[in-house]
C-alpha positions as CSV (number, residue, x, y, z in Angstrom):
1,M,-16.6,45.3,-6.3
2,T,-16.5,46.8,-2.9
3,R,-13.4,48.0,-0.6
4,F,-14.8,45.2,2.1
5,A,-15.2,42.2,-1.3
6,S,-11.5,42.7,-2.5
7,R,-9.8,42.3,1.2
8,R,-12.2,39.0,1.2
9,A,-11.0,38.2,-1.9
10,A,-7.0,38.5,-1.3
11,P,-6.8,36.4,1.7
12,R,-8.8,33.4,-0.2
13,A,-6.5,33.9,-3.1
14,M,-3.4,33.0,-0.8
15,V,-5.0,30.3,0.8
16,L,-5.8,28.9,-2.7
17,A,-2.1,29.3,-3.8
18,L,-0.6,28.3,-1.0
19,G,-2.9,24.8,-1.0
20,L,-1.4,24.8,-5.0
21,L,2.0,24.6,-3.5
22,A,1.6,22.2,-0.9
23,A,-0.5,19.7,-3.0
24,P,2.5,18.5,-5.5
25,G,4.6,17.1,-2.5
26,C,1.6,15.5,-1.1
27,R,0.7,13.9,-4.0
28,S,4.1,12.9,-4.5
29,S,4.9,11.7,-0.7
30,E,1.5,9.7,-1.3
31,A,3.0,8.1,-5.3
32,R,5.8,7.2,-3.4
33,K,4.2,4.8,-0.3
34,T,1.7,3.4,-2.7
35,E,4.4,2.4,-5.3
36,A,6.8,0.6,-2.8
37,A,3.8,-0.8,-1.1
38,R,2.9,-2.4,-5.1
39,A,6.7,-3.4,-5.0
40,T,5.6,-5.2,-1.9
41,V,2.9,-7.2,-2.5
42,Q,4.2,-7.6,-5.7
43,R,7.8,-8.8,-4.6
44,F,5.9,-11.3,-1.9
45,F,4.0,-13.0,-4.5
46,E,6.6,-13.6,-6.8
47,A,8.7,-14.9,-4.0
48,L,6.1,-16.9,-2.6
49,P,6.0,-20.2,-4.9
50,E,9.7,-21.0,-3.8
51,G,8.3,-20.7,-0.5
52,D,12.0,-18.8,1.1
53,C,11.1,-17.2,4.6
54,A,15.0,-16.4,4.6
55,E,12.7,-13.6,1.3
56,L,9.9,-13.6,2.5
57,G,10.2,-13.3,6.0
58,P,11.7,-9.6,5.5
59,L,8.9,-8.2,3.8
60,L,6.1,-9.8,6.6
61,V,5.0,-7.6,9.7
62,G,6.4,-9.6,12.5
63,K,6.6,-13.3,11.6
64,A,9.0,-15.4,12.8
65,A,10.7,-18.2,10.9
66,D,8.1,-20.8,12.2
67,A,5.2,-18.2,11.7
68,C,6.9,-17.4,8.4
69,R,7.0,-20.7,7.1
70,E,3.2,-22.0,8.7
71,T,1.5,-18.6,6.6
72,V,4.2,-19.7,3.6
73,D,3.0,-23.4,3.6
74,E,-0.4,-22.7,4.0
75,M,-0.9,-19.7,1.1
76,K,1.6,-22.0,-1.0
77,E,-1.1,-25.1,-0.2
78,H,-4.3,-23.2,-1.2
79,G,-2.8,-22.0,-4.3
80,F,-2.3,-18.5,-3.6
81,S,-1.2,-16.1,-6.5
82,L,-1.5,-12.5,-7.5
83,V,-3.3,-11.5,-10.3
84,E,-3.3,-7.8,-10.2
85,V,-2.8,-5.0,-8.3
86,L,-6.1,-3.3,-8.5
87,D,-5.0,0.0,-6.6
88,A,-3.6,1.7,-3.7
89,R,-4.1,4.6,-0.9
90,V,-2.5,5.4,1.5
91,D,-4.3,4.6,4.8
92,G,-6.6,7.8,6.1
93,R,-5.9,6.5,9.5
94,D,-2.2,5.7,9.0
95,A,-0.2,7.5,7.0
96,N,2.4,5.0,7.2
97,A,0.2,2.8,6.3
98,V,-1.1,1.8,2.2
99,L,-4.1,-0.4,1.7
100,V,-4.0,-2.0,-1.8
101,R,-6.7,-3.7,-3.4
102,T,-5.9,-7.1,-5.4
103,R,-7.3,-9.5,-7.4
104,I,-5.6,-12.5,-6.0
105,A,-6.3,-16.1,-7.2
106,R,-6.5,-19.6,-4.7
107,D,-6.5,-23.2,-6.5
108,G,-6.0,-21.6,-10.0
109,R,-9.5,-19.8,-9.6
110,V,-9.3,-15.8,-9.4
111,R,-11.8,-14.9,-6.5
112,E,-14.4,-12.3,-7.6
113,E,-13.9,-9.8,-4.5
114,P,-10.8,-7.9,-4.8
115,L,-8.7,-8.5,-1.7
116,L,-7.6,-5.7,0.5
117,L,-3.9,-6.5,2.2
118,R,-2.7,-3.5,4.5
119,V,1.5,-3.0,4.2
120,E,2.7,-0.9,6.8
121,Q,6.2,1.1,6.2
122,H,8.7,0.2,9.1
123,P,12.1,1.3,9.9
124,D,13.7,-1.7,7.2
125,G,11.2,-0.8,5.1
126,W,7.8,-1.8,4.1
127,K,6.1,-4.7,4.8
128,L,2.8,-6.9,4.4
129,R,0.3,-7.3,7.3
130,L,-1.3,-10.8,6.6
């Protein structure tokens, strides 16, 4: 190896080492966000059959009591239920939002296409945007 090649290799090695040190923190932060978003989606659909907006309202972005009631009544009327959470990823456009891909049933029939739900981090917790 020439003297010049070794000088170029050292900065590359340093950049790689710093990148590896930083990566676990990023993954950990992303993992916490995706887990919180998954839990929010699951909590919402678990509480949906009861239709209690005192419990469901705080899980929804910007839903006043009347709007919560309309949303919940419509979802219940059409028999929406969560079959499974397929995956969750932090939105590349907004680090405080997670896109959760779900399998949803409507009127007892499982939708073939996954439904993408957006869950956002707010000062008072994670909230589902419907």
